[in-house]
A tleap script that builds the chain and sets N, CA, C and O, in Angstrom:
source leaprc.protein.ff14SB
mol = sequence {
  NMET ARG ALA VAL PHE GLY GLU LYS GLU ASP
  PHE GLU SER TRP ILE GLU LEU VAL LYS LEU
  VAL SER GLY ASN PHE PRO GLY LEU ASP LEU
  LYS CYS TYR LYS ASP VAL LEU ILE GLU LYS
  ILE GLU LYS LYS GLU THR LEU VAL VAL LYS
  ASP GLY GLU LYS VAL VAL GLY ALA LEU ALA
  PHE SER TYR GLU GLU LYS GLU LEU SER PHE
  LEU ALA VAL HIE PRO GLU TYR ARG GLN GLU
  ASN ILE GLY THR GLU LEU VAL LYS LYS PHE
  ALA SER LEU PHE GLU VAL GLY THR LYS LEU
  SER VAL ILE THR TYR ARG ASP GLY ASP ILE
  LYS GLY GLU GLY ALA ARG LYS LEU TYR LYS
  LYS THR GLY PHE SER GLU GLY ASP LEU ILE
  THR VAL PHE ASP TYR PRO CYS GLN GLU PHE
  ILE TYR GLY VAL CLYS
}
set mol.1.N position { 102.807 199.545 254.833 }
set mol.1.CA position { 103.841 199.250 255.151 }
set mol.1.C position { 104.616 200.828 255.125 }
set mol.1.O position { 104.506 201.923 254.573 }
set mol.2.N position { 105.528 200.049 256.205 }
set mol.2.CA position { 106.434 201.248 256.968 }
set mol.2.C position { 108.052 200.565 256.996 }
set mol.2.O position { 108.268 199.354 256.948 }
set mol.3.N position { 109.027 201.544 257.078 }
set mol.3.CA position { 110.126 201.552 256.841 }
set mol.3.C position { 110.581 201.309 258.316 }
set mol.3.O position { 110.153 202.054 259.197 }
set mol.4.N position { 111.735 199.931 258.708 }
set mol.4.CA position { 112.278 199.524 259.728 }
set mol.4.C position { 113.785 199.288 258.885 }
set mol.4.O position { 114.251 199.151 257.754 }
set mol.5.N position { 114.135 199.348 260.243 }
set mol.5.CA position { 115.656 198.080 259.893 }
set mol.5.C position { 116.090 197.455 259.539 }
set mol.5.O position { 115.974 196.480 260.282 }
set mol.6.N position { 116.928 197.126 258.360 }
set mol.6.CA position { 117.120 195.825 257.758 }
set mol.6.C position { 117.711 194.902 258.816 }
set mol.6.O position { 118.362 195.434 259.716 }
set mol.7.N position { 117.614 194.055 258.814 }
set mol.7.CA position { 117.758 192.473 259.638 }
set mol.7.C position { 118.785 191.493 258.778 }
set mol.7.O position { 118.795 191.563 257.549 }
set mol.8.N position { 119.519 190.711 259.390 }
set mol.8.CA position { 120.180 189.688 258.712 }
set mol.8.C position { 119.448 188.824 257.607 }
set mol.8.O position { 120.003 188.501 256.557 }
set mol.9.N position { 118.015 188.444 257.976 }
set mol.9.CA position { 117.412 188.000 257.296 }
set mol.9.C position { 116.671 188.645 256.338 }
set mol.9.O position { 115.741 188.069 255.774 }
set mol.10.N position { 116.954 189.682 256.113 }
set mol.10.CA position { 116.514 190.311 254.909 }
set mol.10.C position { 117.347 190.067 253.959 }
set mol.10.O position { 116.805 190.129 252.856 }
set mol.11.N position { 118.593 189.780 253.932 }
set mol.11.CA position { 119.675 189.975 253.348 }
set mol.11.C position { 119.419 189.411 251.795 }
set mol.11.O position { 119.448 190.133 250.799 }
set mol.12.N position { 119.164 187.987 251.792 }
set mol.12.CA position { 119.030 187.056 250.874 }
set mol.12.C position { 117.807 188.083 249.548 }
set mol.12.O position { 117.972 188.152 248.330 }
set mol.13.N position { 116.939 188.577 250.186 }
set mol.13.CA position { 115.681 189.163 249.660 }
set mol.13.C position { 116.030 190.649 249.075 }
set mol.13.O position { 115.642 191.187 248.038 }
set mol.14.N position { 116.781 191.057 249.965 }
set mol.14.CA position { 117.454 192.807 249.550 }
set mol.14.C position { 118.273 192.140 248.381 }
set mol.14.O position { 117.787 192.407 247.282 }
set mol.15.N position { 119.276 191.425 248.344 }
set mol.15.CA position { 120.081 190.921 246.888 }
set mol.15.C position { 119.235 190.844 246.082 }
set mol.15.O position { 119.330 191.611 245.123 }
set mol.16.N position { 117.776 189.653 246.156 }
set mol.16.CA position { 117.061 189.774 244.750 }
set mol.16.C position { 117.154 190.891 244.189 }
set mol.16.O position { 117.743 191.051 243.119 }
set mol.17.N position { 116.505 191.934 244.932 }
set mol.17.CA position { 115.932 193.386 244.874 }
set mol.17.C position { 117.258 194.032 243.796 }
set mol.17.O position { 117.066 194.458 242.657 }
set mol.18.N position { 118.362 193.977 244.377 }
set mol.18.CA position { 119.393 194.706 244.192 }
set mol.18.C position { 119.520 194.102 242.404 }
set mol.18.O position { 119.668 194.858 241.444 }
set mol.19.N position { 119.385 192.159 242.306 }
set mol.19.CA position { 120.190 192.262 240.917 }
set mol.19.C position { 118.775 192.991 240.084 }
set mol.19.O position { 118.831 193.629 239.033 }
set mol.20.N position { 117.672 192.717 240.803 }
set mol.20.CA position { 116.599 193.105 239.899 }
set mol.20.C position { 116.458 194.678 238.818 }
set mol.20.O position { 115.880 195.024 237.788 }
set mol.21.N position { 117.565 195.369 240.038 }
set mol.21.CA position { 117.395 196.962 239.569 }
set mol.21.C position { 119.016 197.372 239.191 }
set mol.21.O position { 119.351 198.551 239.075 }
set mol.22.N position { 119.712 196.547 239.064 }
set mol.22.CA position { 120.731 196.669 238.743 }
set mol.22.C position { 121.607 197.553 237.951 }
set mol.22.O position { 122.748 197.994 238.090 }
set mol.23.N position { 120.560 197.668 236.968 }
set mol.23.CA position { 120.904 197.943 235.375 }
set mol.23.C position { 120.916 199.612 235.669 }
set mol.23.O position { 121.483 200.281 234.804 }
set mol.24.N position { 120.512 200.116 236.471 }
set mol.24.CA position { 119.817 201.380 237.187 }
set mol.24.C position { 121.160 202.051 238.167 }
set mol.24.O position { 121.198 203.169 238.682 }
set mol.25.N position { 122.289 200.877 238.221 }
set mol.25.CA position { 123.320 201.551 239.027 }
set mol.25.C position { 124.618 201.269 238.454 }
set mol.25.O position { 125.218 200.215 238.668 }
set mol.26.N position { 125.202 202.525 237.479 }
set mol.26.CA position { 126.248 202.091 236.787 }
set mol.26.C position { 127.563 201.916 238.134 }
set mol.26.O position { 127.722 202.691 239.077 }
set mol.27.N position { 128.348 200.685 237.836 }
set mol.27.CA position { 129.651 200.801 238.359 }
set mol.27.C position { 128.960 199.705 239.719 }
set mol.27.O position { 129.607 199.307 240.688 }
set mol.28.N position { 127.824 199.471 239.489 }
set mol.28.CA position { 127.631 198.562 240.794 }
set mol.28.C position { 128.484 197.180 240.541 }
set mol.28.O position { 128.273 196.422 239.594 }
set mol.29.N position { 129.700 196.940 241.768 }
set mol.29.CA position { 130.250 195.546 241.751 }
set mol.29.C position { 129.196 194.376 242.616 }
set mol.29.O position { 129.408 194.311 243.827 }
set mol.30.N position { 128.395 193.717 242.205 }
set mol.30.CA position { 127.297 192.673 243.435 }
set mol.30.C position { 128.103 191.865 244.450 }
set mol.30.O position { 127.537 191.509 245.483 }
set mol.31.N position { 129.584 191.498 244.201 }
set mol.31.CA position { 130.374 190.913 245.714 }
set mol.31.C position { 130.895 191.940 246.054 }
set mol.31.O position { 130.678 192.000 247.264 }
set mol.32.N position { 131.496 192.869 245.734 }
set mol.32.CA position { 131.564 194.145 247.185 }
set mol.32.C position { 130.159 194.618 247.475 }
set mol.32.O position { 129.894 194.799 248.663 }
set mol.33.N position { 129.467 194.786 246.815 }
set mol.33.CA position { 127.972 195.059 247.574 }
set mol.33.C position { 127.705 194.521 248.588 }
set mol.33.O position { 127.525 195.024 249.698 }
set mol.34.N position { 127.651 193.207 248.192 }
set mol.34.CA position { 127.366 191.903 249.211 }
set mol.34.C position { 128.181 192.508 250.733 }
set mol.34.O position { 127.591 193.057 251.664 }
set mol.35.N position { 129.423 192.271 250.669 }
set mol.35.CA position { 130.135 192.773 251.878 }
set mol.35.C position { 129.757 193.738 252.214 }
set mol.35.O position { 129.907 193.671 253.434 }
set mol.36.N position { 129.094 195.210 251.865 }
set mol.36.CA position { 129.461 196.404 252.427 }
set mol.36.C position { 127.930 196.309 253.023 }
set mol.36.O position { 127.588 196.909 254.042 }
set mol.37.N position { 126.886 195.310 252.095 }
set mol.37.CA position { 126.023 195.615 252.703 }
set mol.37.C position { 125.572 194.478 254.230 }
set mol.37.O position { 124.700 194.785 255.043 }
set mol.38.N position { 126.125 193.628 254.274 }
set mol.38.CA position { 126.723 192.772 255.580 }
set mol.38.C position { 127.328 193.825 256.861 }
set mol.38.O position { 126.970 193.609 258.019 }
set mol.39.N position { 127.946 194.578 256.645 }
set mol.39.CA position { 128.352 195.612 257.342 }
set mol.39.C position { 127.530 196.640 257.584 }
set mol.39.O position { 127.760 197.205 258.654 }
set mol.40.N position { 126.293 197.244 256.689 }
set mol.40.CA position { 125.743 198.061 257.090 }
set mol.40.C position { 124.540 197.808 257.746 }
set mol.40.O position { 123.958 198.685 258.384 }
set mol.41.N position { 124.022 196.371 257.603 }
set mol.41.CA position { 123.140 196.080 257.995 }
set mol.41.C position { 123.741 196.002 260.152 }
set mol.41.O position { 123.312 196.603 261.136 }
set mol.42.N position { 124.663 195.135 260.000 }
set mol.42.CA position { 125.142 195.746 261.485 }
set mol.42.C position { 125.070 196.901 261.681 }
set mol.42.O position { 124.174 197.107 262.500 }
set mol.43.N position { 125.552 197.812 261.356 }
set mol.43.CA position { 125.748 198.860 262.095 }
set mol.43.C position { 124.737 199.724 262.217 }
set mol.43.O position { 124.824 200.742 262.903 }
set mol.44.N position { 123.532 199.330 261.457 }
set mol.44.CA position { 122.009 199.724 261.433 }
set mol.44.C position { 121.817 200.857 260.521 }
set mol.44.O position { 121.006 201.764 260.710 }
set mol.45.N position { 122.760 200.729 259.333 }
set mol.45.CA position { 122.413 201.410 258.239 }
set mol.45.C position { 121.854 201.059 257.033 }
set mol.45.O position { 122.258 201.384 255.917 }
set mol.46.N position { 120.791 200.297 257.346 }
set mol.46.CA position { 120.152 199.774 256.603 }
set mol.46.C position { 118.142 200.036 256.711 }
set mol.46.O position { 117.512 199.658 257.699 }
set mol.47.N position { 117.544 200.651 255.631 }
set mol.47.CA position { 115.982 200.634 255.993 }
set mol.47.C position { 115.627 199.566 255.116 }
set mol.47.O position { 116.386 199.105 254.264 }
set mol.48.N position { 114.446 199.174 255.340 }
set mol.48.CA position { 113.291 198.216 254.559 }
set mol.48.C position { 111.880 198.285 254.650 }
set mol.48.O position { 111.401 198.514 255.761 }
set mol.49.N position { 111.180 198.137 253.743 }
set mol.49.CA position { 110.067 198.228 253.547 }
set mol.49.C position { 109.648 196.619 252.707 }
set mol.49.O position { 109.729 196.431 251.493 }
set mol.50.N position { 109.186 195.566 253.782 }
set mol.50.CA position { 108.816 194.522 252.958 }
set mol.50.C position { 107.048 194.117 252.919 }
set mol.50.O position { 106.189 194.528 253.699 }
set mol.51.N position { 106.918 193.424 252.044 }
set mol.51.CA position { 105.400 192.595 252.039 }
set mol.51.C position { 105.667 191.561 252.261 }
set mol.51.O position { 106.101 190.855 251.352 }
set mol.52.N position { 105.507 191.039 253.610 }
set mol.52.CA position { 105.548 189.820 253.845 }
set mol.52.C position { 107.247 189.482 253.967 }
set mol.52.O position { 107.997 190.456 254.038 }
set mol.53.N position { 107.685 188.454 253.985 }
set mol.53.CA position { 109.209 188.403 253.967 }
set mol.53.C position { 110.062 189.231 252.782 }
set mol.53.O position { 111.289 189.286 252.703 }
set mol.54.N position { 109.161 189.817 251.944 }
set mol.54.CA position { 110.094 189.977 250.660 }
set mol.54.C position { 110.221 191.672 250.679 }
set mol.54.O position { 109.221 192.384 250.585 }
set mol.55.N position { 111.558 192.197 250.809 }
set mol.55.CA position { 111.871 193.120 250.347 }
set mol.55.C position { 111.626 193.917 249.249 }
set mol.55.O position { 112.198 193.631 248.197 }
set mol.56.N position { 110.657 195.148 249.312 }
set mol.56.CA position { 110.209 195.402 248.257 }
set mol.56.C position { 110.573 197.375 248.334 }
set mol.56.O position { 110.275 198.208 247.478 }
set mol.57.N position { 111.208 197.574 249.518 }
set mol.57.CA position { 111.878 198.822 249.531 }
set mol.57.C position { 113.365 198.636 250.230 }
set mol.57.O position { 113.589 197.776 251.082 }
set mol.58.N position { 114.399 199.628 249.709 }
set mol.58.CA position { 115.491 199.253 250.206 }
set mol.58.C position { 116.322 200.430 250.319 }
set mol.58.O position { 116.439 201.130 249.313 }
set mol.59.N position { 117.155 200.892 251.806 }
set mol.59.CA position { 117.418 202.031 251.613 }
set mol.59.C position { 118.783 202.147 252.421 }
set mol.59.O position { 118.762 202.284 253.644 }
set mol.60.N position { 119.862 202.093 251.766 }
set mol.60.CA position { 121.290 201.917 252.335 }
set mol.60.C position { 121.729 203.504 252.678 }
set mol.60.O position { 121.519 204.394 251.854 }
set mol.61.N position { 122.353 203.763 253.964 }
set mol.61.CA position { 123.134 204.593 254.099 }
set mol.61.C position { 124.269 205.246 254.994 }
set mol.61.O position { 125.063 204.352 255.288 }
set mol.62.N position { 124.676 206.542 255.577 }
set mol.62.CA position { 125.808 206.302 256.026 }
set mol.62.C position { 125.780 207.409 257.297 }
set mol.62.O position { 125.736 208.603 257.001 }
set mol.63.N position { 125.804 207.053 258.541 }
set mol.63.CA position { 125.552 208.168 260.105 }
set mol.63.C position { 126.705 209.022 259.343 }
set mol.63.O position { 126.423 210.150 258.939 }
set mol.64.N position { 128.003 208.486 259.148 }
set mol.64.CA position { 129.189 209.553 259.392 }
set mol.64.C position { 129.112 210.490 258.125 }
set mol.64.O position { 129.187 211.718 258.079 }
set mol.65.N position { 128.953 209.622 257.162 }
set mol.65.CA position { 128.804 210.243 256.226 }
set mol.65.C position { 127.748 211.598 255.777 }
set mol.65.O position { 127.857 212.626 255.108 }
set mol.66.N position { 126.665 210.890 256.599 }
set mol.66.CA position { 125.391 211.411 256.461 }
set mol.66.C position { 124.774 211.493 254.654 }
set mol.66.O position { 124.198 212.360 253.997 }
set mol.67.N position { 125.105 210.559 254.462 }
set mol.67.CA position { 124.186 210.110 252.612 }
set mol.67.C position { 123.538 209.009 253.171 }
set mol.67.O position { 123.538 208.281 254.164 }
set mol.68.N position { 122.729 209.293 251.611 }
set mol.68.CA position { 122.116 208.108 251.154 }
set mol.68.C position { 122.419 207.403 249.891 }
set mol.68.O position { 122.076 207.758 248.763 }
set mol.69.N position { 123.094 206.377 250.215 }
set mol.69.CA position { 124.026 205.790 249.593 }
set mol.69.C position { 123.237 205.205 248.272 }
set mol.69.O position { 123.531 205.452 247.102 }
set mol.70.N position { 122.179 204.383 248.734 }
set mol.70.CA position { 121.253 203.115 248.077 }
set mol.70.C position { 119.788 203.367 248.143 }
set mol.70.O position { 119.124 203.487 249.173 }
set mol.71.N position { 119.356 203.433 246.879 }
set mol.71.CA position { 118.002 203.278 247.168 }
set mol.71.C position { 117.046 202.420 246.308 }
set mol.71.O position { 117.740 202.227 245.310 }
set mol.72.N position { 115.862 201.784 246.093 }
set mol.72.CA position { 115.708 200.849 245.440 }
set mol.72.C position { 113.770 199.935 245.954 }
set mol.72.O position { 113.431 199.182 246.867 }
set mol.73.N position { 113.057 200.542 244.833 }
set mol.73.CA position { 111.872 199.890 245.049 }
set mol.73.C position { 111.180 199.089 243.979 }
set mol.73.O position { 110.633 199.653 243.031 }
set mol.74.N position { 111.196 197.858 244.110 }
set mol.74.CA position { 110.725 197.319 243.205 }
set mol.74.C position { 109.956 197.479 242.347 }
set mol.74.O position { 108.910 197.976 242.765 }
set mol.75.N position { 109.988 197.171 240.661 }
set mol.75.CA position { 109.276 198.028 239.904 }
set mol.75.C position { 107.213 197.713 240.241 }
set mol.75.O position { 106.246 198.346 239.819 }
set mol.76.N position { 107.294 196.453 241.174 }
set mol.76.CA position { 105.649 195.930 241.068 }
set mol.76.C position { 105.239 197.069 242.404 }
set mol.76.O position { 104.062 197.332 242.653 }
set mol.77.N position { 106.091 197.514 242.980 }
set mol.77.CA position { 105.607 198.515 244.381 }
set mol.77.C position { 106.120 199.977 244.445 }
set mol.77.O position { 106.457 200.648 245.421 }
set mol.78.N position { 106.059 200.434 242.426 }
set mol.78.CA position { 106.044 201.353 242.619 }
set mol.78.C position { 104.921 202.293 243.093 }
set mol.78.O position { 103.898 201.906 243.657 }
set mol.79.N position { 105.177 203.376 242.847 }
set mol.79.CA position { 103.726 204.314 243.215 }
set mol.79.C position { 102.947 204.496 244.390 }
set mol.79.O position { 102.070 205.304 244.694 }
set mol.80.N position { 103.416 203.667 244.899 }
set mol.80.CA position { 103.073 202.926 246.391 }
set mol.80.C position { 103.407 204.081 247.519 }
set mol.80.O position { 102.781 204.042 248.578 }
set mol.81.N position { 104.345 205.059 247.307 }
set mol.81.CA position { 105.049 205.635 248.481 }
set mol.81.C position { 105.841 205.252 249.076 }
set mol.81.O position { 106.475 205.950 249.867 }
set mol.82.N position { 106.086 203.788 248.838 }
set mol.82.CA position { 107.651 202.839 249.413 }
set mol.82.C position { 108.699 203.911 249.210 }
set mol.82.O position { 109.193 204.046 250.329 }
set mol.83.N position { 109.141 204.522 248.603 }
set mol.83.CA position { 110.230 205.494 248.192 }
set mol.83.C position { 110.400 206.546 249.447 }
set mol.83.O position { 111.329 206.410 250.244 }
set mol.84.N position { 109.405 207.637 249.567 }
set mol.84.CA position { 108.902 208.506 250.310 }
set mol.84.C position { 108.697 208.044 251.758 }
set mol.84.O position { 108.755 208.880 252.661 }
set mol.85.N position { 108.477 206.851 252.000 }
set mol.85.CA position { 108.291 206.502 253.305 }
set mol.85.C position { 110.347 206.094 253.974 }
set mol.85.O position { 110.815 206.195 255.108 }
set mol.86.N position { 110.831 205.780 253.027 }
set mol.86.CA position { 111.896 204.990 253.295 }
set mol.86.C position { 112.722 206.427 253.554 }
set mol.86.O position { 113.494 206.529 254.508 }
set mol.87.N position { 112.498 207.470 252.664 }
set mol.87.CA position { 113.469 208.610 252.595 }
set mol.87.C position { 113.287 209.420 254.276 }
set mol.87.O position { 114.140 209.957 254.983 }
set mol.88.N position { 111.712 209.202 254.502 }
set mol.88.CA position { 111.413 210.221 255.710 }
set mol.88.C position { 112.152 209.549 256.716 }
set mol.88.O position { 113.025 210.178 257.314 }
set mol.89.N position { 111.915 208.301 257.002 }
set mol.89.CA position { 112.464 207.561 257.885 }
set mol.89.C position { 114.243 207.674 257.878 }
set mol.89.O position { 114.801 207.724 258.974 }
set mol.90.N position { 114.851 207.700 256.955 }
set mol.90.CA position { 116.249 207.789 256.827 }
set mol.90.C position { 116.652 209.594 257.743 }
set mol.90.O position { 117.555 209.970 258.491 }
set mol.91.N position { 115.463 210.235 257.162 }
set mol.91.CA position { 116.104 211.858 257.948 }
set mol.91.C position { 115.725 212.413 259.175 }
set mol.91.O position { 115.991 213.398 259.863 }
set mol.92.N position { 114.733 211.047 259.211 }
set mol.92.CA position { 114.200 211.436 260.900 }
set mol.92.C position { 115.193 210.413 261.578 }
set mol.92.O position { 114.503 210.076 262.540 }
set mol.93.N position { 116.305 209.742 261.688 }
set mol.93.CA position { 117.216 209.594 262.378 }
set mol.93.C position { 118.323 210.296 262.444 }
set mol.93.O position { 119.429 209.935 262.845 }
set mol.94.N position { 117.921 211.509 261.956 }
set mol.94.CA position { 119.235 212.740 262.533 }
set mol.94.C position { 118.657 214.022 262.887 }
set mol.94.O position { 117.603 214.592 262.607 }
set mol.95.N position { 119.984 214.381 263.807 }
set mol.95.CA position { 119.310 216.170 264.076 }
set mol.95.C position { 118.905 216.702 263.367 }
set mol.95.O position { 119.013 216.424 262.173 }
set mol.96.N position { 118.169 217.852 263.904 }
set mol.96.CA position { 117.669 219.091 263.175 }
set mol.96.C position { 118.725 219.860 262.655 }
set mol.96.O position { 119.801 220.065 263.216 }
set mol.97.N position { 118.339 220.306 261.475 }
set mol.97.CA position { 119.701 221.044 261.056 }
set mol.97.C position { 120.736 220.576 260.256 }
set mol.97.O position { 121.461 221.289 259.562 }
set mol.98.N position { 120.830 218.659 260.424 }
set mol.98.CA position { 121.763 218.108 259.760 }
set mol.98.C position { 121.558 218.106 258.471 }
set mol.98.O position { 120.369 218.080 258.154 }
set mol.99.N position { 122.607 218.131 257.302 }
set mol.99.CA position { 122.700 218.209 256.188 }
set mol.99.C position { 122.721 216.925 255.489 }
set mol.99.O position { 123.781 216.304 255.414 }
set mol.100.N position { 121.351 216.349 254.831 }
set mol.100.CA position { 122.164 215.178 254.274 }
set mol.100.C position { 122.365 215.335 252.529 }
set mol.100.O position { 122.262 216.382 251.891 }
set mol.101.N position { 122.677 213.970 251.995 }
set mol.101.CA position { 123.394 214.525 250.484 }
set mol.101.C position { 123.038 212.828 250.291 }
set mol.101.O position { 122.972 211.863 251.052 }
set mol.102.N position { 122.819 213.107 248.561 }
set mol.102.CA position { 122.463 211.845 247.639 }
set mol.102.C position { 123.058 211.937 246.206 }
set mol.102.O position { 122.914 212.905 245.460 }
set mol.103.N position { 123.618 211.013 245.974 }
set mol.103.CA position { 123.766 211.605 244.241 }
set mol.103.C position { 123.218 210.713 243.474 }
set mol.103.O position { 123.072 209.575 243.920 }
set mol.104.N position { 122.895 210.960 242.462 }
set mol.104.CA position { 121.629 210.808 241.716 }
set mol.104.C position { 122.119 211.354 240.289 }
set mol.104.O position { 123.105 212.037 240.013 }
set mol.105.N position { 121.154 210.855 239.512 }
set mol.105.CA position { 121.551 211.109 237.570 }
set mol.105.C position { 121.421 212.503 237.571 }
set mol.105.O position { 121.029 213.117 238.564 }
set mol.106.N position { 121.725 213.032 236.524 }
set mol.106.CA position { 121.234 214.564 236.202 }
set mol.106.C position { 120.326 214.617 235.651 }
set mol.106.O position { 119.638 213.600 235.561 }
set mol.107.N position { 119.976 215.652 235.126 }
set mol.107.CA position { 118.328 216.327 235.097 }
set mol.107.C position { 118.701 215.518 233.272 }
set mol.107.O position { 119.809 215.582 232.738 }
set mol.108.N position { 117.750 214.989 232.791 }
set mol.108.CA position { 117.447 214.521 231.577 }
set mol.108.C position { 117.795 213.345 231.269 }
set mol.108.O position { 117.420 212.864 230.200 }
set mol.109.N position { 118.856 212.400 232.444 }
set mol.109.CA position { 118.903 211.230 232.060 }
set mol.109.C position { 117.589 210.308 232.357 }
set mol.109.O position { 116.941 210.552 233.375 }
set mol.110.N position { 117.278 209.493 231.683 }
set mol.110.CA position { 115.657 208.804 231.915 }
set mol.110.C position { 115.775 208.176 233.444 }
set mol.110.O position { 114.855 208.276 234.256 }
set mol.111.N position { 117.528 207.256 233.839 }
set mol.111.CA position { 117.377 206.664 234.457 }
set mol.111.C position { 117.002 207.270 235.656 }
set mol.111.O position { 116.187 206.634 236.324 }
set mol.112.N position { 117.458 208.533 236.178 }
set mol.112.CA position { 116.911 209.114 236.844 }
set mol.112.C position { 115.647 209.982 237.310 }
set mol.112.O position { 115.428 210.585 238.360 }
set mol.113.N position { 114.949 209.830 236.219 }
set mol.113.CA position { 113.666 210.529 236.490 }
set mol.113.C position { 113.108 210.322 237.839 }
set mol.113.O position { 112.967 211.231 238.657 }
set mol.114.N position { 112.741 208.875 238.071 }
set mol.114.CA position { 111.630 208.667 239.093 }
set mol.114.C position { 112.586 208.935 240.591 }
set mol.114.O position { 112.020 209.308 241.618 }
set mol.115.N position { 113.519 208.780 240.559 }
set mol.115.CA position { 114.385 209.305 242.038 }
set mol.115.C position { 114.770 210.626 241.802 }
set mol.115.O position { 115.179 211.135 242.846 }
set mol.116.N position { 114.807 211.467 240.741 }
set mol.116.CA position { 114.771 212.901 240.868 }
set mol.116.C position { 113.481 213.609 241.201 }
set mol.116.O position { 113.575 214.768 241.605 }
set mol.117.N position { 112.616 213.212 241.115 }
set mol.117.CA position { 111.157 213.423 241.468 }
set mol.117.C position { 111.159 212.648 242.469 }
set mol.117.O position { 110.022 212.177 242.429 }
set mol.118.N position { 111.648 212.222 243.295 }
set mol.118.CA position { 111.345 211.522 244.602 }
set mol.118.C position { 112.067 212.600 245.694 }
set mol.118.O position { 111.448 213.270 246.521 }
set mol.119.N position { 113.174 212.597 245.537 }
set mol.119.CA position { 113.996 213.702 245.863 }
set mol.119.C position { 113.818 215.030 246.171 }
set mol.119.O position { 114.138 215.645 247.188 }
set mol.120.N position { 113.019 215.560 244.715 }
set mol.120.CA position { 112.505 216.517 245.590 }
set mol.120.C position { 111.410 216.804 246.010 }
set mol.120.O position { 111.144 217.904 246.496 }
set mol.121.N position { 110.351 215.560 245.848 }
set mol.121.CA position { 109.274 215.342 246.443 }
set mol.121.C position { 109.091 215.527 247.976 }
set mol.121.O position { 108.195 216.198 248.489 }
set mol.122.N position { 110.221 214.727 248.749 }
set mol.122.CA position { 110.683 215.174 249.936 }
set mol.122.C position { 111.521 215.505 250.594 }
set mol.122.O position { 112.117 215.075 251.582 }
set mol.123.N position { 111.563 216.903 249.550 }
set mol.123.CA position { 112.551 218.045 250.262 }
set mol.123.C position { 113.548 218.364 250.026 }
set mol.123.O position { 113.822 219.490 250.439 }
set mol.124.N position { 114.601 217.648 249.291 }
set mol.124.CA position { 115.996 217.652 248.300 }
set mol.124.C position { 116.106 218.546 247.804 }
set mol.124.O position { 114.996 218.893 247.401 }
set mol.125.N position { 117.164 219.526 247.433 }
set mol.125.CA position { 117.410 220.246 246.202 }
set mol.125.C position { 118.676 219.854 245.621 }
set mol.125.O position { 119.532 219.041 245.970 }
set mol.126.N position { 118.552 220.751 244.512 }
set mol.126.CA position { 119.737 220.210 243.713 }
set mol.126.C position { 121.047 220.888 243.850 }
set mol.126.O position { 121.269 222.099 243.867 }
set mol.127.N position { 121.683 220.126 243.922 }
set mol.127.CA position { 123.467 220.687 244.023 }
set mol.127.C position { 124.592 220.397 243.382 }
set mol.127.O position { 124.273 220.630 242.216 }
set mol.128.N position { 125.438 220.126 243.371 }
set mol.128.CA position { 127.083 219.988 242.228 }
set mol.128.C position { 126.644 219.048 241.592 }
set mol.128.O position { 126.326 217.922 241.975 }
set mol.129.N position { 126.616 219.617 240.362 }
set mol.129.CA position { 127.295 218.175 239.348 }
set mol.129.C position { 128.041 217.585 239.386 }
set mol.129.O position { 129.036 218.268 239.630 }
set mol.130.N position { 128.312 216.459 239.279 }
set mol.130.CA position { 129.618 215.479 239.451 }
set mol.130.C position { 129.784 214.326 238.637 }
set mol.130.O position { 128.716 214.100 238.068 }
set mol.131.N position { 130.571 213.583 238.365 }
set mol.131.CA position { 131.253 212.233 237.606 }
set mol.131.C position { 131.003 211.553 238.846 }
set mol.131.O position { 131.098 212.032 239.976 }
set mol.132.N position { 130.569 210.011 238.412 }
set mol.132.CA position { 131.097 209.139 239.693 }
set mol.132.C position { 131.207 207.782 238.604 }
set mol.132.O position { 130.271 207.750 237.805 }
set mol.133.N position { 131.970 206.939 238.499 }
set mol.133.CA position { 131.994 205.445 237.897 }
set mol.133.C position { 132.281 206.329 236.468 }
set mol.133.O position { 132.226 205.480 235.578 }
set mol.134.N position { 132.597 207.813 235.779 }
set mol.134.CA position { 132.974 208.069 234.558 }
set mol.134.C position { 131.096 208.493 234.100 }
set mol.134.O position { 130.756 209.030 233.046 }
set mol.135.N position { 130.202 208.082 235.174 }
set mol.135.CA position { 129.158 208.448 234.562 }
set mol.135.C position { 128.541 210.064 235.077 }
set mol.135.O position { 128.979 210.446 236.163 }
set mol.136.N position { 127.721 210.848 234.466 }
set mol.136.CA position { 127.533 212.080 234.637 }
set mol.136.C position { 126.524 211.944 236.137 }
set mol.136.O position { 125.916 210.896 236.356 }
set mol.137.N position { 126.463 212.887 236.903 }
set mol.137.CA position { 125.559 212.321 238.436 }
set mol.137.C position { 125.409 214.183 238.854 }
set mol.137.O position { 126.207 215.005 238.401 }
set mol.138.N position { 124.687 214.414 239.423 }
set mol.138.CA position { 124.470 215.655 240.506 }
set mol.138.C position { 123.572 215.225 241.925 }
set mol.138.O position { 122.560 214.611 242.263 }
set mol.139.N position { 124.948 216.175 242.603 }
set mol.139.CA position { 124.081 215.789 244.116 }
set mol.139.C position { 122.904 216.376 244.640 }
set mol.139.O position { 122.698 217.538 244.289 }
set mol.140.N position { 121.914 215.732 245.555 }
set mol.140.CA position { 121.248 216.446 245.686 }
set mol.140.C position { 121.298 216.382 247.768 }
set mol.140.O position { 121.463 215.408 248.502 }
set mol.141.N position { 121.072 217.891 248.121 }
set mol.141.CA position { 121.193 217.997 249.472 }
set mol.141.C position { 119.496 218.290 250.188 }
set mol.141.O position { 118.522 218.787 249.623 }
set mol.142.N position { 119.633 217.718 251.754 }
set mol.142.CA position { 118.216 218.101 252.175 }
set mol.142.C position { 118.845 218.592 253.594 }
set mol.142.O position { 119.840 218.142 254.163 }
set mol.143.N position { 118.175 219.407 253.910 }
set mol.143.CA position { 118.254 220.177 255.300 }
set mol.143.C position { 117.515 219.163 256.632 }
set mol.143.O position { 116.304 219.048 256.441 }
set mol.144.N position { 117.807 218.728 257.390 }
set mol.144.CA position { 116.889 218.245 257.955 }
set mol.144.C position { 115.837 219.066 259.223 }
set mol.144.O position { 116.236 220.181 259.561 }
set mol.145.N position { 114.778 218.637 259.780 }
set mol.145.CA position { 113.788 220.175 259.710 }
set mol.145.C position { 113.059 219.404 260.877 }
set mol.145.O position { 112.093 219.914 261.444 }
savepdb mol mol.pdb
quit
């Protein structure tokens, strides 16, 4: 399975994935998220990995902010390198030397164990400790090679 740009026909399946993993995203407002997702699909700022028509991996990002803003893999498809595929495709969309970022959970937070492991595996390094939606988080940084 490989990562490709998300299309309008992926919207409903993407939202089903979001609903499945929403407990891992503090502050997620589904109505607002849907509006932003439509815009990001139109701007080619989404990547998906699909099994048939089912979105099993999803990544949203910003070209302008150079930030990965959402990454999820369906629980039944974890450990299949889908997250790695999505992150590598995301990084490949930027010029060499570009600094990319992602905000995730802090070390020791069980919700972030998988994400932190993935980001480190794909070359991100730990950055600043921050708070988002009153939740302790950490920024990770990646320099495109």
